[in-house]
C-alpha positions as CSV (number, residue, x, y, z in Angstrom):
1,X,-0.1,0.1,0.1
2,X,1.8,3.5,-1.2
3,X,1.1,6.2,1.6
4,X,1.4,9.4,0.3
5,X,0.5,12.9,0.4
6,X,-2.8,12.8,-1.6
7,X,-3.4,16.7,-1.6
8,X,-1.1,17.9,-3.5
9,X,-1.1,16.4,-7.4
10,X,0.6,16.7,-10.6
11,X,-1.6,18.8,-12.8
12,X,-1.6,17.3,-16.8
13,X,1.6,15.9,-18.3
14,X,1.8,18.0,-20.9
15,X,2.1,21.1,-17.9
16,X,4.8,19.4,-16.1
17,X,8.8,19.5,-17.0
18,X,9.9,16.7,-19.2
19,X,13.7,16.9,-18.0
20,X,14.9,14.7,-15.4
21,X,13.9,16.0,-12.1
22,X,16.5,14.6,-9.8
23,X,20.2,14.3,-10.6
24,X,23.4,13.7,-8.8
25,X,26.0,15.9,-9.9
26,X,29.5,15.2,-8.6
27,X,32.6,16.7,-8.0
28,X,35.9,16.4,-5.4
29,X,34.8,15.6,-2.5
30,X,31.1,17.4,-2.6
31,X,28.4,16.2,-4.7
32,X,25.0,17.7,-5.1
33,X,21.7,16.2,-5.5
34,X,18.3,17.7,-6.8
35,X,15.2,16.8,-5.2
36,X,12.7,19.2,-7.9
37,X,9.8,16.5,-7.9
38,X,7.4,14.4,-6.7
39,X,9.0,11.3,-5.0
40,X,7.3,8.9,-7.1
41,X,8.9,6.0,-9.3
42,X,6.4,6.6,-11.9
43,X,5.3,10.5,-12.0
44,X,8.6,12.1,-10.5
45,X,11.9,11.2,-8.5
46,X,12.2,7.4,-8.8
47,X,13.8,6.4,-4.7
48,X,15.2,3.4,-6.0
49,X,17.4,4.7,-8.8
50,X,18.1,7.5,-6.4
51,X,19.2,5.3,-4.0
52,X,21.0,3.5,-6.2
53,X,23.4,7.1,-7.3
54,X,24.4,7.7,-4.0
55,X,25.4,4.3,-3.2
56,X,27.6,4.5,-6.0
57,X,29.3,8.0,-5.1
58,X,32.5,7.2,-4.3
59,X,35.2,9.5,-1.9
60,X,32.2,12.2,-1.2
61,X,32.7,13.9,2.0
62,X,29.9,16.7,2.0
63,X,26.3,15.8,-0.2
64,X,24.3,19.2,-0.8
65,X,20.5,18.0,-1.2
66,X,19.0,21.1,-2.9
67,X,14.9,20.5,-2.3
68,X,11.5,21.7,-4.5
69,X,9.4,19.1,-4.0
70,X,5.7,18.7,-2.9
71,X,7.0,15.4,-1.2
72,X,5.3,12.7,-2.4
73,X,6.0,8.2,-1.3
74,X,6.3,7.8,2.6
75,X,8.5,4.8,2.0
76,X,10.3,6.1,-0.6
77,X,11.3,8.9,1.0
78,X,12.5,6.7,4.2
79,X,14.5,4.6,1.6
80,X,16.5,8.3,0.8
81,X,16.9,8.6,3.8
82,X,18.7,5.4,4.7
83,X,20.9,5.9,1.5
84,X,21.9,9.6,2.4
85,X,23.0,7.7,6.0
86,X,24.5,5.1,4.2
87,X,26.8,7.5,2.5
88,X,28.7,8.4,5.4
89,X,29.2,12.1,4.0
90,X,28.1,15.2,5.9
91,X,24.2,15.9,4.3
92,X,23.1,19.4,3.7
93,X,19.5,20.1,3.2
94,X,19.0,23.7,0.9
95,X,15.3,24.2,0.8
96,X,15.3,26.4,-2.8
97,X,11.7,26.7,-2.6
98,X,8.6,24.2,-1.5
99,X,9.4,21.6,1.0
100,X,6.0,19.8,2.1
101,X,5.0,16.4,3.4
102,X,7.5,13.6,2.7
103,X,10.3,16.2,1.4
104,X,10.3,17.8,4.9
105,X,11.5,14.7,6.9
106,X,14.2,14.3,4.7
107,X,15.2,17.5,5.2
108,X,14.8,17.2,8.9
109,X,17.2,13.9,8.8
110,X,20.3,15.6,7.2
111,X,22.7,17.3,9.2
112,X,22.2,20.8,9.0
113,X,19.3,21.9,7.0
114,X,19.0,25.5,5.4
115,X,16.3,27.4,3.6
116,X,16.0,30.5,1.3
117,X,14.5,33.4,2.3
118,X,10.9,33.3,1.2
119,X,10.9,29.3,1.0
120,X,7.8,27.3,2.3
121,X,8.4,24.3,4.8
122,X,4.7,22.0,4.7
123,X,3.8,19.3,7.3
124,X,0.6,17.3,7.7
125,X,-1.1,14.1,8.7
126,X,-0.3,11.2,6.0
127,X,-3.1,9.8,4.1
128,X,-3.7,6.9,1.1
129,X,-6.5,5.5,-0.3
130,X,-8.1,2.3,0.5
131,X,-11.2,-0.3,-0.3
132,X,-12.4,-3.1,2.0
133,X,-14.7,-3.5,4.8
134,X,-14.8,-2.2,8.5
135,X,-11.7,-3.9,9.5
136,X,-9.6,-3.6,6.5
137,X,-10.2,0.2,6.8
138,X,-9.6,-0.1,10.7
139,X,-6.2,-1.3,9.8
140,X,-5.4,1.2,7.6
141,X,-6.1,3.6,9.7
142,X,-4.2,1.9,12.2
143,X,-1.2,1.9,9.8
144,X,-1.5,5.7,9.0
145,X,-1.4,6.5,12.8
146,X,2.1,4.6,13.0
147,X,3.1,6.2,10.0
148,X,2.4,9.6,11.6
149,X,3.9,8.9,15.0
150,X,7.2,7.9,12.9
151,X,7.6,10.9,11.1
152,X,6.1,12.8,14.6
153,X,9.3,11.8,15.9
154,X,11.4,12.9,13.4
155,X,10.1,16.5,13.7
156,X,10.3,16.1,17.6
157,X,14.3,15.1,17.7
158,X,15.0,17.7,15.0
159,X,13.3,20.8,16.6
160,X,13.1,19.9,20.2
161,X,9.7,20.8,20.5
162,X,6.9,18.5,22.5
163,X,5.3,15.4,20.6
164,X,1.8,17.3,21.4
165,X,2.5,20.4,19.3
166,X,4.3,18.4,16.3
167,X,1.0,16.1,16.2
168,X,-1.0,19.4,16.1
169,X,0.8,21.1,13.4
170,X,0.3,17.7,11.3
171,X,-3.0,17.4,12.4
172,X,-4.0,21.1,11.1
173,X,-1.9,20.9,8.0
174,X,0.6,24.0,8.7
175,X,2.8,25.8,6.1
176,X,5.9,28.0,7.8
177,X,7.5,30.5,6.2
178,X,11.2,30.7,6.4
179,X,11.2,32.4,9.3
180,X,8.5,30.6,11.4
181,X,10.4,27.2,10.6
182,X,13.9,28.6,11.8
183,X,11.8,29.7,14.6
184,X,9.8,26.3,15.3
185,X,13.3,24.6,15.0
186,X,13.0,22.7,11.2
187,X,15.7,24.7,9.5
188,X,19.4,26.0,11.0
189,X,20.2,28.6,8.6
190,X,17.8,31.0,6.4
191,X,19.9,32.0,3.1
192,X,19.5,34.9,1.0
193,X,17.5,34.7,-2.6
194,X,19.8,33.5,-5.9
195,X,19.0,34.2,-8.9
196,X,17.4,31.2,-10.8
197,X,13.6,30.4,-11.2
198,X,11.9,27.7,-9.2
199,X,8.5,27.4,-10.7
200,X,6.2,25.0,-9.1
201,X,3.2,25.5,-11.4
202,X,2.9,22.1,-12.4
203,X,1.2,21.1,-8.8
204,X,-2.4,21.5,-8.1
205,X,-2.5,22.5,-4.8
206,X,-6.1,22.9,-4.5
207,X,-7.0,20.4,-2.0
208,X,-5.1,21.6,0.7
209,X,-6.5,23.4,3.7
210,X,-4.1,26.2,4.1
211,X,-2.2,26.5,1.0
212,X,-0.4,30.1,0.2
213,X,-2.4,32.1,-2.5
214,X,0.6,32.3,-4.5
215,X,0.2,28.2,-4.5
216,X,-3.2,28.4,-6.0
217,X,-2.7,30.9,-8.6
218,X,-1.1,29.2,-12.1
219,X,-0.8,33.0,-13.2
220,X,1.4,33.7,-10.3
221,X,5.0,34.7,-10.9
222,X,7.5,32.2,-9.7
223,X,9.8,33.5,-7.2
224,X,13.5,33.8,-8.1
225,X,16.0,31.7,-6.3
226,X,19.1,29.1,-6.3
227,X,20.6,29.1,-9.4
228,X,19.6,25.1,-10.7
229,X,21.7,23.6,-14.4
230,X,19.8,23.3,-17.5
231,X,19.2,19.4,-17.6
232,X,19.2,17.4,-20.8
233,X,15.3,16.8,-22.1
234,X,14.0,12.5,-21.4
235,X,11.2,10.9,-22.8
236,X,8.2,10.3,-20.1
237,X,7.4,6.5,-20.6
238,X,3.6,6.6,-19.2
239,X,3.5,2.5,-17.8
240,X,0.0,2.7,-18.8
241,X,0.2,3.8,-22.8
242,X,3.0,1.1,-22.9
243,X,1.5,-2.5,-21.6
244,X,-2.0,-2.2,-21.8
245,X,-4.1,-2.0,-25.2
246,X,-6.1,0.0,-26.8
247,X,-9.5,-1.6,-25.9
248,X,-8.3,-1.6,-22.4
249,X,-6.4,1.4,-21.6
250,X,-8.7,4.0,-20.5
251,X,-10.1,1.6,-17.4
252,X,-6.7,0.9,-16.7
253,X,-6.0,4.6,-16.2
254,X,-9.3,4.9,-14.2
255,X,-7.9,1.9,-12.2
256,X,-4.5,3.2,-11.3
257,X,-6.0,6.7,-10.9
258,X,-8.4,5.6,-7.7
259,X,-5.7,3.0,-6.4
260,X,-2.0,5.1,-6.2
261,X,-3.2,8.9,-6.2
262,X,-0.3,11.0,-6.2
263,X,0.9,13.8,-4.1
């Protein structure tokens, strides 16, 4: 069962960037990882592939993890955390725009967390899609409670806040500004804005209870943030388009939407 942030979802594929949305660049004793998309093996950053790339790093002493992500698969995020720890490198998280949902507990598990002035940090309770009888759904609810408790523990360890306070923030779907995130203890340093553009217009935030208005307006100008290298375009493979006959394709797509919603 996928435990994901169901609040923030990708818009139509045509509106989304086609370049690879996670790129590991390495030079000398430092490496940079760009986590600039949903954490999901079909629609964004594939956790398994990223973990393999991290494991392949040789002689890296410092990893800069640059984040602009609405979150995604909880267990995929856990795998990324484990890979970063296993690298033995010092990991510095740089929140270049948005860190939401699963992207936030990746960040707080790094050795240092930095956020750009104007960045946002959002935490909430885990969610999923389930079907079955009453007992099945009770088991799903129990699992979600367990997932929330592990995430809450990460935030408590980083911030020094009480579990009750953190749980209340998660239940309320709390969006922190850079200053608020630093005051609460989620981040260590606020950096000045950079030169390039971070554009979150390909994400649908309309299901969020408390999303900032700027994220709900597709025409709003993107915020100038850190400089990001130009990535080489790469074709996007649709697993349904390439594996299901024409006569069953639409039905299969409807099933995927019901069973595996993304953030």
